[in-house]
C-alpha positions in Angstrom: -102.9 -65.1 17.6 -100.3 -65.7 19.7 -98.1 -65.3 16.0 -99.1 -61.4 16.0 -98.4 -60.4 19.6 -94.9 -62.1 18.8 -94.1 -60.2 15.8 -95.9 -56.8 17.2 -93.5 -57.6 20.5 -90.3 -57.8 18.1 -91.4 -54.9 15.9 -91.6 -53.1 19.4 -88.0 -54.3 20.5 -86.7 -53.1 17.5 -87.9 -49.7 17.3 -87.1 -49.3 20.9 -83.6 -50.3 20.4 -83.5 -48.3 17.4 -84.6 -44.8 18.6 -81.8 -45.7 22.0 -78.8 -46.0 19.3 -80.1 -42.8 17.7 -80.4 -40.8 21.1 -77.1 -42.4 22.3 -75.6 -41.3 19.2 -76.7 -38.0 18.8 -75.5 -37.3 22.7 -72.1 -38.7 21.8 -71.6 -36.3 18.8 -72.8 -33.3 20.8 -70.3 -34.1 23.9 -67.3 -35.2 21.5 -64.5 -32.4 21.4 -65.3 -30.1 17.9 -61.8 -30.2 17.6 -61.8 -34.0 17.0 -63.6 -33.4 13.6 -61.0 -30.9 12.0 -58.5 -33.3 12.7 -56.9 -34.0 9.3 -58.3 -37.5 8.4 -55.4 -39.1 6.5 -52.5 -37.7 8.5 -53.7 -37.9 11.9 -56.0 -40.8 12.5 -54.2 -43.2 10.4 -51.0 -44.6 11.8 -48.6 -45.6 8.9 -45.0 -47.4 9.3 -43.7 -44.3 9.2 -45.2 -42.4 12.5 -44.7 -43.9 15.7 -48.2 -41.9 17.4 -51.3 -43.8 17.8 -54.6 -42.9 17.4 -54.9 -43.1 20.9 -52.2 -40.8 21.5 -54.1 -38.1 19.2 -57.6 -38.9 20.5 -56.0 -38.0 23.7 -54.2 -35.2 23.0 -57.4 -33.7 20.9 -58.9 -34.0 23.9 -56.5 -32.5 26.0 -56.5 -29.4 23.8 -60.2 -29.0 24.4 -60.3 -29.4 28.5 -56.7 -27.1 28.9 -54.9 -30.0 30.4 -52.5 -30.0 27.3 -49.4 -28.7 28.6 -46.9 -31.2 27.0 -49.5 -33.8 27.2 -48.6 -35.5 23.3 -45.0 -35.5 24.6 -45.8 -36.8 27.8 -47.9 -39.7 26.1 -45.1 -40.4 23.6 -42.7 -40.6 26.6 -45.1 -42.7 28.9 -44.9 -45.2 25.7 -40.9 -45.0 24.8 -39.1 -47.1 27.2 -35.8 -45.3 26.4 -37.2 -42.3 27.6 -37.8 -41.6 31.2 -41.4 -40.8 32.4 -42.2 -41.3 36.9 -45.0 -39.2 37.5 -44.1 -40.0 41.7 -41.4 -37.5 41.3 -41.9 -33.9 41.9 -43.7 -31.4 39.3 -41.5 -31.1 36.2 -38.9 -33.4 37.6 -40.7 -36.3 36.0 -38.0 -36.7 33.5 -35.6 -37.6 36.0 -34.7 -41.3 37.3 -36.0 -41.1 41.4 -32.7 -41.8 42.7 -31.3 -38.9 41.4 -34.3 -36.3 42.3 -33.5 -34.2 45.7 -36.7 -32.4 46.5 -35.1 -30.5 49.6 -32.6 -28.4 50.7 -31.2 -26.3 53.9 -29.6 -22.9 55.0 -26.1 -25.1 55.8 -23.0 -23.1 55.3 -20.8 -25.3 53.1 -17.1 -24.8 52.3 -15.5 -23.9 48.8 -12.8 -27.0 49.4 -12.5 -30.3 50.6 -14.8 -33.5 50.6 -18.1 -32.7 50.3 -19.0 -35.6 52.7 -16.5 -33.8 55.5 -18.4 -30.3 56.0 -19.7 -30.7 58.5 -19.0 -32.7 62.1 -22.7 -31.9 62.8 -25.8 -30.5 61.2 -27.8 -28.0 62.3 -31.5 -29.3 63.8 -32.9 -25.5 64.1 -33.8 -23.0 62.5 -34.0 -19.5 63.8 -35.3 -16.4 61.4 -35.2 -12.9 62.6 -37.3 -9.9 60.8 -35.2 -6.7 61.8 -35.3 -2.7 61.0 -31.8 -1.4 60.4 -33.1 0.8 64.0 -32.8 -3.0 65.8 -29.2 -4.3 65.3 -28.9 -4.1 69.3 -31.7 -6.2 69.8 -30.8 -8.7 67.1 -27.4 -8.8 68.6 -28.5 -9.8 72.2 -31.1 -12.1 70.5 -28.3 -14.3 68.1 -26.1 -14.1 71.6 -29.2 -15.7 73.7 -28.5 -18.6 70.9 -25.2 -19.0 70.4 -24.6 -19.0 74.0 -26.3 -22.3 74.7 -24.6 -25.6 75.0 -26.0 -26.8 71.9 -25.4 -23.7 70.1 -23.8 -26.0 66.8 -27.6 -27.2 66.2 -28.9 -23.7 65.4 -29.0 -22.1 62.0 -29.3 -18.8 62.2 -30.9 -15.9 59.8 -31.9 -12.2 59.9 -33.2 -10.4 56.9 -32.7 -6.5 57.0 -36.5 -5.1 56.2 -36.3 -1.5 55.8 -32.6 -1.9 54.4 -30.4 -2.9 51.5 -30.1 -6.7 52.9 -34.1 -7.5 51.9 -35.5 -5.8 48.8 -38.4 -3.8 49.5 -39.6 -2.0 52.2 -42.5 -2.0 54.9 -42.2 -6.1 55.1 -43.0 -7.8 57.7 -42.1 -11.5 59.2 -44.8 -13.7 57.2 -43.6 -11.8 53.9 -40.0 -12.5 54.4 -41.1 -16.5 55.6 -43.0 -16.8 52.7 -40.8 -15.5 50.4 -37.0 -17.0 51.7 -38.8 -20.1 54.3 -40.3 -22.7 52.0 -41.2 -26.0 53.3 -38.8 -27.8 51.1 -35.7 -25.8 52.0 -36.5 -25.7 55.9 -37.2 -29.6 55.7 -33.8 -30.6 57.2 -34.9 -28.4 60.6 -36.7 -29.8 63.5 -38.1 -26.7 64.5 -38.1 -22.9 63.1 -38.4 -19.6 65.2 -39.7 -17.0 63.1 -39.2 -13.8 65.4 -40.0 -10.2 65.6 -37.2 -7.7 65.7 -38.4 -6.4 69.1 -38.1 -9.4 71.8 -36.3 -8.9 74.9 -34.3 -12.5 75.8 -32.9 -12.0 78.8 -34.8 -14.7 80.7 -34.4 -17.3 77.3 -32.8 -20.1 77.1 -33.3 -21.7 73.7 -31.7 -25.3 74.9 -34.3 -25.7 77.4 -37.4 -24.3 75.8 -36.8 -27.4 73.1 -36.3 -29.4 75.8 -40.1 -28.2 77.0 -41.8 -28.1 73.5 -40.7 -31.9 73.2 -41.9 -32.9 76.6 -44.9 -31.2 76.6 -45.9 -32.5 73.2 -46.2 -29.1 71.4 -46.4 -28.8 67.8 -46.8 -24.9 67.8 -45.4 -22.9 70.7 -44.2 -19.6 71.8 -42.3 -18.4 75.1 -44.4 -16.7 77.3 -44.8 -12.8 77.1 -43.6 -10.7 80.4 -46.8 -9.5 81.9 -46.2 -6.2 82.9 -45.6 -4.9 79.4 -48.5 -4.3 78.0 -49.4 -7.6 76.5 -52.9 -8.1 74.7 -54.0 -11.6 75.1 -54.4 -13.1 78.3 -52.9 -16.5 76.6 -49.6 -15.6 76.2 -49.1 -14.1 79.3 -46.6 -15.8 80.9 -47.5 -17.7 84.3 -45.0 -17.9 87.1 -46.0 -21.4 88.2 -46.2 -23.7 85.1 -44.0 -24.8 82.6 -46.4 -24.5 80.1 -49.8 -23.8 79.5 -52.1 -24.4 76.9 -55.4 -22.4 77.5 -56.8 -19.6 79.5 -59.7 -17.6 80.7 -60.8 -14.4 78.2 -63.0 -11.7 78.7 -66.4 -12.4 78.8 -67.8 -13.5 74.8 -64.4 -13.7 73.3 -64.2 -17.5 73.2 -67.3 -19.3 71.5 -65.7 -22.5 73.1 -62.7 -23.0 75.3 -60.6 -25.2 73.1 -60.9 -22.5 70.6 -58.9 -18.9 70.1 -57.6 -17.0 71.9 -58.7 -19.2 75.0 -56.8 -22.3 73.1 -54.8 -23.5 70.8 -53.3 -20.3 70.1 -50.1 -18.1 69.7 -49.1 -15.1 68.6 -47.1 -13.9 65.5 -44.3 -12.3 66.9 -42.6 -15.1 68.3 -43.9 -18.3 66.9 -41.9 -21.5 67.1 -43.0 -24.1 64.4 -42.0 -28.2 64.1 -41.4 -29.4 60.6 -44.5 -30.6 59.9 -46.9 -27.6 61.5 -44.6 -25.1 59.1 -45.1 -27.4 56.1 -48.8 -26.5 56.6 -48.9 -22.7 57.6 -46.5 -21.6 55.0 -49.1 -22.5 52.5 -51.8 -20.8 54.4 -49.9 -17.3 54.5 -51.7 -14.9 51.6 -49.0 -13.6 49.5 -50.5 -10.2 49.5 -50.8 -9.9 53.1 -47.8 -8.7 54.3 -48.3 -8.6 58.2 -49.8 -11.8 59.0 -52.8 -10.3 61.4 -55.4 -13.2 62.0 -52.8 -16.0 60.8 -52.2 -16.3 64.4 -56.2 -17.6 65.0 -56.0 -19.8 62.4 -52.6 -21.7 63.2 -54.9 -24.6 64.6 -56.2 -25.7 61.5 -52.9 -27.3 60.8 -52.4 -29.2 64.1 -54.6 -32.0 64.9 -56.1 -31.7 68.1 -54.5 -28.2 68.4 -56.0 -27.3 71.5 -53.3 -29.6 73.4 -50.3 -29.5 70.7 -50.6 -25.3 70.7 -49.4 -23.8 73.6 -47.2 -21.2 75.7 -43.6 -22.1 77.4 -43.7 -20.5 80.6 -40.4 -21.6 82.4 -38.6 -19.8 79.3 -40.0 -16.1 79.1 -39.3 -13.3 76.6 -40.4 -9.3 76.6 -42.2 -7.9 74.3 -40.6 -4.4 74.0 -42.9 -2.7 72.0 -40.2 -0.4 69.8 -41.1 -1.6 66.1 -38.8 -0.3 63.6 -41.4 -1.1 60.7 -44.3 1.0 62.2 -43.5 4.2 61.1 -43.0 3.2 57.7 -46.4 4.3 56.6 -47.2 7.6 54.7 -48.7 10.3 56.7 -52.2 11.3 55.0 -54.9 13.5 55.9 -53.6 14.4 59.6 -53.1 10.9 60.5 -49.3 9.8 61.2 -47.5 7.2 59.4 -48.0 4.6 62.2 -51.4 4.9 61.9 -51.4 3.8 58.1 -49.5 0.7 59.3 -52.2 -0.1 61.9 -55.2 0.4 59.5 -53.6 -1.9 56.8 -52.9 -4.6 59.6 -56.7 -4.5 60.3 -57.4 -4.4 56.8 -55.7 -7.4 56.3 -57.3 -9.5 59.2 -60.3 -9.1 57.9 -59.4 -10.0 54.7 -57.8 -13.1 56.1 -61.3 -14.2 58.1 -63.2 -13.5 55.0 -61.5 -15.9 52.5 -60.9 -18.4 55.2 -64.8 -18.5 55.9 -65.5 -18.2 52.3 -62.9 -21.2 51.4 -64.5 -23.8 54.4 -67.7 -22.7 52.8 -67.0 -24.2 49.2 -65.3 -27.0 50.9 -68.3 -28.4 52.9 -70.7 -27.4 50.1 -68.8 -29.1 47.9 -68.3 -32.4 50.3 -71.8 -32.1 50.7 -71.3 -31.7 54.7 -73.2 -29.2 57.1 -70.8 -26.7 57.8 -69.4 -26.8 61.4 -70.6 -24.3 64.2 -67.4 -22.6 64.1 -64.3 -22.9 61.3 -62.8 -19.5 61.5 -63.0 -16.8 64.4 
């Protein structure tokens, strides 16, 4: 009787093993790329003495073709296996074929000579980049701003740039500072500078000293900052108003209901987009956050905190060095008069639309990320 049971168990195991093998083979066949079966077995899957491409490489190529990751994939496989060629995956994308010692991933705006030895071009290299976006009608204000930076003891450390955004210097009209910054201030180009100033065209700087400003920025550990604004010149936010009895402030009290959290904008971790100053690391993050089709940058100032850890401690307003917002922008009238609306009204409407679009995009991106990670969405991820 025990022999019958052993025979029965053996038969059952054989049946189960066969069944599992059939199912596994079926699933493997269904999931394997169909393109593989169309490969010519004679010419592609069989290695011969005249071919340096292995079966493994061709299988990799077939799989990459099916999944859409076929950008020079076969060439890359060959290069990696050919010790006579260079392939350094840690190099920047597109530079994998270069030896690491020759790769220069960053640049700058230093003005270099056309003669002499390259090593002798500079006695000292600039450490701060100052950029202005200015209309043709604001050239006088621009000259005042430039003199403010050039008049410091350390003026040799400043590189200054100006883009005429409704003239011929910068192609295209109706553009604002964030449009300019996205196109011309890539983090790898401005990596040589400790701080980057991205300022609008209508700022009075009679009470501003750049050297003293940066001393306070360092002293208070600010990654993102701005000078205080003259409180008598129509400022919108309490946070950016200058306080006469402080060097720096990092928070404020706003109108009831405006701040869901005292550590969040506009009560903290907030500066306006008209005159921000970024550390090198903060700007690398902010640059990636700027949207290509949103030219005014409205709403960006509420999201700057995303780029700084403990933002309510490292974003602040420098009161001891302050500016005047003259509210005479040269870009406001570049809209089109339609349906009885003035040109400036069209510009303002576009600004508000961009703010709404940016909020919606950020909220959707936050939600998608936390859902993918299986984490509950925080109470406040964006304003």
